[in-house]
MOPAC internal coordinates of N, CA, C and O (Angstrom, degrees):
PM7 1SCF
backbone

  N    0.0000 0     0.00 0     0.00 0    0    0    0
  C    1.4399 1     0.00 0     0.00 0    1    0    0
  C    1.5167 1   108.43 1     0.00 0    2    1    0
  O    1.2310 1   120.69 1   -48.66 1    3    2    1
  N    1.3085 1   116.28 1   131.34 1    3    2    1
  C    1.4519 1   121.39 1   177.51 1    5    3    2
  C    1.5173 1   108.64 1  -110.49 1    6    5    3
  O    1.2310 1   120.59 1   -55.07 1    7    6    5
  N    1.2947 1   116.48 1   124.93 1    7    6    5
  C    1.4506 1   121.88 1   179.01 1    9    7    6
  C    1.5113 1   109.73 1  -114.54 1   10    9    7
  O    1.2310 1   120.74 1   -38.38 1   11   10    9
  N    1.3129 1   116.19 1   141.62 1   11   10    9
  C    1.4547 1   121.14 1   175.65 1   13   11   10
  C    1.5145 1   108.72 1  -101.37 1   14   13   11
  O    1.2310 1   120.92 1   -40.27 1   15   14   13
  N    1.3181 1   115.84 1   139.73 1   15   14   13
  C    1.4543 1   120.67 1   179.52 1   17   15   14
  C    1.5182 1   109.17 1   -73.19 1   18   17   15
  O    1.2310 1   121.13 1   -50.72 1   19   18   17
  N    1.3227 1   115.45 1   129.28 1   19   18   17
  C    1.4578 1   121.16 1   177.96 1   21   19   18
  C    1.5132 1   109.35 1   -71.43 1   22   21   19
  O    1.2310 1   120.69 1   -57.89 1   23   22   21
  N    1.2922 1   116.28 1   122.11 1   23   22   21
  C    1.4582 1   120.72 1   178.82 1   25   23   22
  C    1.5240 1   111.11 1  -120.12 1   26   25   23
  O    1.2310 1   120.28 1  -175.65 1   27   26   25
  N    1.3319 1   117.06 1     4.35 1   27   26   25
  C    1.4500 1   120.74 1  -177.61 1   29   27   26
  C    1.5197 1   109.48 1   -98.98 1   30   29   27
  O    1.2310 1   120.47 1   -74.61 1   31   30   29
  N    1.2896 1   116.71 1   105.39 1   31   30   29
  C    1.4547 1   120.71 1   178.43 1   33   31   30
  C    1.5149 1   112.17 1    66.37 1   34   33   31
  O    1.2310 1   121.23 1    25.54 1   35   34   33
  N    1.3181 1   115.25 1  -154.46 1   35   34   33
  C    1.4567 1   120.11 1  -177.37 1   37   35   34
  C    1.5177 1   112.26 1  -104.87 1   38   37   35
  O    1.2310 1   119.58 1   174.40 1   39   38   37
  N    1.3342 1   118.41 1    -5.60 1   39   38   37
  C    1.4608 1   121.15 1  -178.54 1   41   39   38
  C    1.5231 1   110.42 1   -88.06 1   42   41   39
  O    1.2310 1   120.31 1   -56.94 1   43   42   41
  N    1.3285 1   117.02 1   123.06 1   43   42   41
  C    1.4697 1   118.72 1   176.16 1   45   43   42
  C    1.5255 1   110.57 1   -72.07 1   46   45   43
  O    1.2310 1   120.49 1   -27.55 1   47   46   45
  N    1.3169 1   116.67 1   152.45 1   47   46   45
  C    1.4580 1   122.54 1   176.46 1   49   47   46
  C    1.5264 1   107.46 1   -94.11 1   50   49   47
  O    1.2310 1   120.48 1   -68.79 1   51   50   49
  N    1.3233 1   116.68 1   111.21 1   51   50   49
  C    1.4593 1   122.84 1  -175.31 1   53   51   50
  C    1.5188 1   110.68 1   -85.86 1   54   53   51
  O    1.2310 1   120.91 1   -40.28 1   55   54   53
  N    1.3214 1   115.87 1   139.72 1   55   54   53
  C    1.4617 1   123.10 1   177.11 1   57   55   54
  C    1.5212 1   107.27 1  -119.66 1   58   57   55
  O    1.2310 1   120.95 1   -57.43 1   59   58   57
  N    1.3337 1   115.78 1   122.57 1   59   58   57
  C    1.4633 1   120.54 1  -179.48 1   61   59   58
  C    1.5261 1   109.57 1   -80.74 1   62   61   59
  O    1.2310 1   120.86 1   -36.10 1   63   62   61
  N    1.3024 1   115.97 1   143.90 1   63   62   61
  C    1.4534 1   121.95 1   177.64 1   65   63   62
  C    1.5215 1   110.81 1   -55.25 1   66   65   63
  O    1.2310 1   120.59 1   -37.61 1   67   66   65
  N    1.3107 1   116.47 1   142.39 1   67   66   65
  C    1.4644 1   120.79 1   177.71 1   69   67   66
  C    1.5275 1   111.45 1   -67.30 1   70   69   67
  O    1.2310 1   119.64 1   166.80 1   71   70   69
  N    1.3319 1   118.30 1   -13.20 1   71   70   69
  C    1.4559 1   121.87 1   177.37 1   73   71   70
  C    1.5273 1   112.08 1   -81.18 1   74   73   71
  O    1.2310 1   120.04 1   168.68 1   75   74   73
  N    1.3228 1   117.53 1   -11.32 1   75   74   73
  C    1.4574 1   121.27 1   176.80 1   77   75   74
  C    1.5210 1   108.81 1   -84.20 1   78   77   75
  O    1.2310 1   120.97 1   -41.20 1   79   78   77
  N    1.3170 1   115.75 1   138.80 1   79   78   77
  C    1.4616 1   120.63 1   176.93 1   81   79   78
  C    1.5155 1   108.91 1  -129.95 1   82   81   79
  O    1.2310 1   120.62 1   -12.50 1   83   82   81
  N    1.3175 1   116.42 1   167.50 1   83   82   81
  C    1.4581 1   119.06 1   177.46 1   85   83   82
  C    1.5279 1   110.84 1   -70.60 1   86   85   83
  O    1.2310 1   119.92 1   158.56 1   87   86   85
  N    1.3413 1   117.76 1   -21.44 1   87   86   85
  C    1.4646 1   122.04 1  -179.72 1   89   87   86
  C    1.5201 1   113.25 1   -93.30 1   90   89   87
  O    1.2310 1   120.92 1   151.28 1   91   90   89
  N    1.3044 1   115.84 1   -28.72 1   91   90   89
  C    1.4561 1   118.53 1  -166.95 1   93   91   90
  C    1.5009 1   114.63 1  -106.83 1   94   93   91
  O    1.2310 1   121.93 1    17.59 1   95   94   93
  N    1.3040 1   113.92 1  -162.41 1   95   94   93
  C    1.4607 1   119.17 1  -174.78 1   97   95   94
  C    1.5196 1   111.14 1   -66.15 1   98   97   95
  O    1.2310 1   121.89 1   -36.83 1   99   98   97
  N    1.3107 1   113.99 1   143.17 1   99   98   97
  C    1.4520 1   118.07 1   173.52 1  101   99   98
  C    1.5100 1   108.22 1   -72.72 1  102  101   99
  O    1.2310 1   121.16 1   -15.65 1  103  102  101
  N    1.2810 1   115.39 1   164.35 1  103  102  101
  C    1.4556 1   119.43 1  -172.60 1  105  103  102
  C    1.5224 1   109.08 1  -137.63 1  106  105  103
  O    1.2310 1   120.87 1    39.25 1  107  106  105
  N    1.2830 1   115.95 1  -140.75 1  107  106  105
  C    1.4518 1   121.30 1   179.73 1  109  107  106
  C    1.5186 1   110.69 1  -109.56 1  110  109  107
  O    1.2310 1   121.61 1   -20.90 1  111  110  109
  N    1.3213 1   114.52 1   159.10 1  111  110  109
  C    1.4471 1   122.17 1   173.66 1  113  111  110
  C    1.5198 1   107.31 1  -126.67 1  114  113  111
  O    1.2310 1   120.98 1   -30.91 1  115  114  113
  N    1.3100 1   115.73 1   149.09 1  115  114  113
  C    1.4561 1   120.64 1   177.25 1  117  115  114
  C    1.5182 1   109.59 1  -128.90 1  118  117  115
  O    1.2310 1   121.37 1   -26.39 1  119  118  117
  N    1.3099 1   114.98 1   153.61 1  119  118  117
  C    1.4581 1   122.04 1   176.02 1  121  119  118
  C    1.5204 1   107.24 1  -148.81 1  122  121  119
  O    1.2310 1   121.27 1   -22.45 1  123  122  121
  N    1.2990 1   115.18 1   157.55 1  123  122  121
  C    1.4609 1   118.86 1   177.01 1  125  123  122
  C    1.5181 1   109.46 1  -116.60 1  126  125  123
  O    1.2310 1   121.90 1   -36.99 1  127  126  125
  N    1.3028 1   113.97 1   143.01 1  127  126  125
  C    1.4535 1   122.59 1   169.98 1  129  127  126
  C    1.5229 1   104.70 1  -131.31 1  130  129  127
  O    1.2310 1   119.64 1   -16.32 1  131  130  129
  N    1.3019 1   118.29 1   163.68 1  131  130  129
  C    1.4607 1   117.16 1   179.17 1  133  131  130
  C    1.5355 1   111.48 1   -52.78 1  134  133  131
  O    1.2310 1   121.00 1   -54.16 1  135  134  133
  N    1.3008 1   115.69 1   125.84 1  135  134  133
  C    1.4689 1   124.28 1   175.53 1  137  135  134
  C    1.5268 1   116.51 1    75.99 1  138  137  135
  O    1.2310 1   118.94 1  -176.79 1  139  138  137
  N    1.3469 1   119.63 1     3.21 1  139  138  137
  C    1.4574 1   120.44 1   179.41 1  141  139  138
  C    1.5283 1   111.89 1  -149.47 1  142  141  139
  O    1.2310 1   121.75 1   -26.72 1  143  142  141
  N    1.3213 1   114.26 1   153.28 1  143  142  141
  C    1.4611 1   122.61 1   168.82 1  145  143  142
  C    1.5204 1   105.05 1  -109.60 1  146  145  143
  O    1.2310 1   120.42 1   -53.28 1  147  146  145
  N    1.3324 1   116.80 1   126.72 1  147  146  145
  C    1.4551 1   121.58 1   179.34 1  149  147  146
  C    1.5188 1   109.39 1   -99.55 1  150  149  147
  O    1.2310 1   120.33 1   -38.04 1  151  150  149
  N    1.3270 1   116.98 1   141.96 1  151  150  149
  C    1.4655 1   122.77 1   179.01 1  153  151  150
  C    1.5223 1   107.03 1  -132.18 1  154  153  151
  O    1.2310 1   120.84 1   -45.68 1  155  154  153
  N    1.3615 1   116.00 1   134.32 1  155  154  153
  C    1.4595 1   120.01 1   177.82 1  157  155  154
  C    1.5255 1   110.21 1  -143.68 1  158  157  155
  O    1.2310 1   120.77 1   -16.20 1  159  158  157
  N    1.3118 1   116.13 1   163.80 1  159  158  157
  C    1.4556 1   123.88 1   175.52 1  161  159  158
  C    1.5227 1   107.50 1   -80.85 1  162  161  159
  O    1.2310 1   120.04 1   -56.32 1  163  162  161
  N    1.3264 1   117.53 1   123.68 1  163  162  161
  C    1.4604 1   119.87 1  -177.05 1  165  163  162
  C    1.5306 1   112.87 1   -67.10 1  166  165  163
  O    1.2310 1   119.74 1   160.67 1  167  166  165
  N    1.3416 1   118.10 1   -19.33 1  167  166  165
  C    1.4626 1   121.46 1   176.48 1  169  167  166
  C    1.5227 1   111.69 1   -75.64 1  170  169  167
  O    1.2310 1   120.35 1   159.83 1  171  170  169
  N    1.3180 1   116.94 1   -20.17 1  171  170  169
  C    1.4658 1   121.73 1  -175.83 1  173  171  170
  C    1.5305 1   109.35 1  -134.12 1  174  173  171
  O    1.2310 1   120.35 1  -109.84 1  175  174  173
  N    1.3390 1   116.94 1    70.16 1  175  174  173
  C    1.4633 1   119.55 1  -174.09 1  177  175  174
  C    1.5257 1   114.31 1   -63.44 1  178  177  175
  O    1.2310 1   119.81 1   160.82 1  179  178  177
  N    1.3194 1   117.97 1   -19.18 1  179  178  177
  C    1.4637 1   120.39 1   177.93 1  181  179  178
  C    1.5216 1   112.22 1   -98.43 1  182  181  179
  O    1.2310 1   120.92 1  -176.21 1  183  182  181
  N    1.3293 1   115.85 1     3.79 1  183  182  181
  C    1.4563 1   120.93 1  -178.73 1  185  183  182
  C    1.5207 1   112.34 1   -82.12 1  186  185  183
  O    1.2310 1   120.87 1    15.42 1  187  186  185
  N    1.3136 1   115.95 1  -164.58 1  187  186  185
  C    1.4618 1   121.09 1  -177.34 1  189  187  186
  C    1.5228 1   111.83 1   -65.56 1  190  189  187
  O    1.2310 1   121.43 1   -25.00 1  191  190  189
  N    1.3102 1   114.87 1   155.00 1  191  190  189
  C    1.4700 1   122.49 1   178.87 1  193  191  190
  C    1.5224 1   108.80 1  -132.41 1  194  193  191
  O    1.2310 1   121.93 1   -31.10 1  195  194  193
  N    1.3023 1   113.91 1   148.90 1  195  194  193
  C    1.4646 1   119.74 1   170.36 1  197  195  194
  C    1.5128 1   107.67 1   -94.76 1  198  197  195
  O    1.2310 1   120.14 1   -40.24 1  199  198  197
  N    1.3012 1   117.34 1   139.76 1  199  198  197
  C    1.4600 1   122.63 1   174.14 1  201  199  198
  C    1.5239 1   106.78 1  -117.88 1  202  201  199
  O    1.2310 1   120.89 1   -68.38 1  203  202  201
  N    1.3201 1   115.91 1   111.62 1  203  202  201
  C    1.4616 1   121.14 1  -175.71 1  205  203  202
  C    1.5236 1   110.93 1  -112.04 1  206  205  203
  O    1.2310 1   121.35 1   -36.92 1  207  206  205
  N    1.3186 1   115.02 1   143.08 1  207  206  205
  C    1.4627 1   119.65 1   172.57 1  209  207  206
  C    1.5300 1   107.98 1   -67.44 1  210  209  207
  O    1.2310 1   119.63 1   -31.97 1  211  210  209
  N    1.3206 1   118.30 1   148.03 1  211  210  209
  C    1.4623 1   119.99 1   179.73 1  213  211  210
  C    1.5278 1   113.75 1   -54.08 1  214  213  211
  O    1.2310 1   119.84 1   144.12 1  215  214  213
  N    1.3143 1   117.91 1   -35.88 1  215  214  213
  C    1.4674 1   119.69 1   179.18 1  217  215  214
  C    1.5261 1   111.11 1   -68.49 1  218  217  215
  O    1.2310 1   119.96 1   144.19 1  219  218  217
  N    1.3230 1   117.69 1   -35.81 1  219  218  217
  C    1.4580 1   121.76 1   176.88 1  221  219  218
  C    1.5230 1   110.06 1   -66.36 1  222  221  219
  O    1.2310 1   120.28 1   136.58 1  223  222  221
  N    1.3329 1   117.07 1   -43.42 1  223  222  221
  C    1.4685 1   122.23 1   177.81 1  225  223  222
  C    1.5297 1   109.98 1   -59.89 1  226  225  223
  O    1.2310 1   120.38 1   134.18 1  227  226  225
  N    1.3109 1   116.89 1   -45.82 1  227  226  225
  C    1.4723 1   121.37 1  -179.45 1  229  227  226
  C    1.5294 1   110.94 1   -62.84 1  230  229  227
  O    1.2310 1   120.08 1   143.34 1  231  230  229
  N    1.3210 1   117.45 1   -36.66 1  231  230  229
  C    1.4642 1   121.04 1   177.65 1  233  231  230
  C    1.5240 1   111.00 1   -69.17 1  234  233  231
  O    1.2310 1   119.83 1   144.20 1  235  234  233
  N    1.3353 1   117.92 1   -35.80 1  235  234  233
  C    1.4569 1   122.89 1  -178.94 1  237  235  234
  C    1.5200 1   113.15 1   -72.18 1  238  237  235
  O    1.2310 1   119.37 1   141.65 1  239  238  237
  N    1.3116 1   118.81 1   -38.35 1  239  238  237
  C    1.4695 1   122.44 1  -171.60 1  241  239  238
  C    1.5268 1   115.09 1   -51.66 1  242  241  239
  O    1.2310 1   118.19 1   135.75 1  243  242  241
  N    1.3143 1   121.06 1   -44.25 1  243  242  241
  C    1.4657 1   118.53 1  -179.97 1  245  243  242
  C    1.5262 1   113.43 1   -58.99 1  246  245  243
  O    1.2310 1   119.86 1   152.08 1  247  246  245
  N    1.3293 1   117.87 1   -27.92 1  247  246  245
  C    1.4495 1   121.64 1   179.16 1  249  247  246
  C    1.5307 1   112.63 1   -80.38 1  250  249  247
  O    1.2310 1   120.28 1   161.26 1  251  250  249
  N    1.3214 1   117.07 1   -18.74 1  251  250  249
  C    1.4593 1   122.02 1  -178.41 1  253  251  250
  C    1.5224 1   112.67 1   -90.13 1  254  253  251
  O    1.2310 1   119.95 1   168.47 1  255  254  253
  N    1.3018 1   117.71 1   -11.53 1  255  254  253
  C    1.4588 1   121.90 1  -178.35 1  257  255  254
  C    1.5287 1   109.35 1   -74.16 1  258  257  255
  O    1.2310 1   121.19 1   -45.94 1  259  258  257
  N    1.3158 1   115.33 1   134.06 1  259  258  257
  C    1.4669 1   119.56 1   178.80 1  261  259  258
  C    1.5199 1   109.19 1   -64.36 1  262  261  259
  O    1.2310 1   120.98 1   -46.10 1  263  262  261
  N    1.3017 1   115.72 1   133.90 1  263  262  261
  C    1.4742 1   120.26 1  -179.19 1  265  263  262
  C    1.4923 1   110.01 1  -112.88 1  266  265  263
  O    1.2310 1   120.10 1   180.00 1  267  266  265

């Protein structure tokens, strides 16, 4: 997954997981800001968010890939 860092204003640009569909279960969304990867529940866009360092995100990704 390639993410672009949001540089327009203060609002991050959220990308919904490709596993989310209009028919099925909601999933997660991610966005990048300088120095962090943000993760949130797509069902609750105003709810809590995780802010991960890029190295932490890179370490997590191999475990998130469907096997």
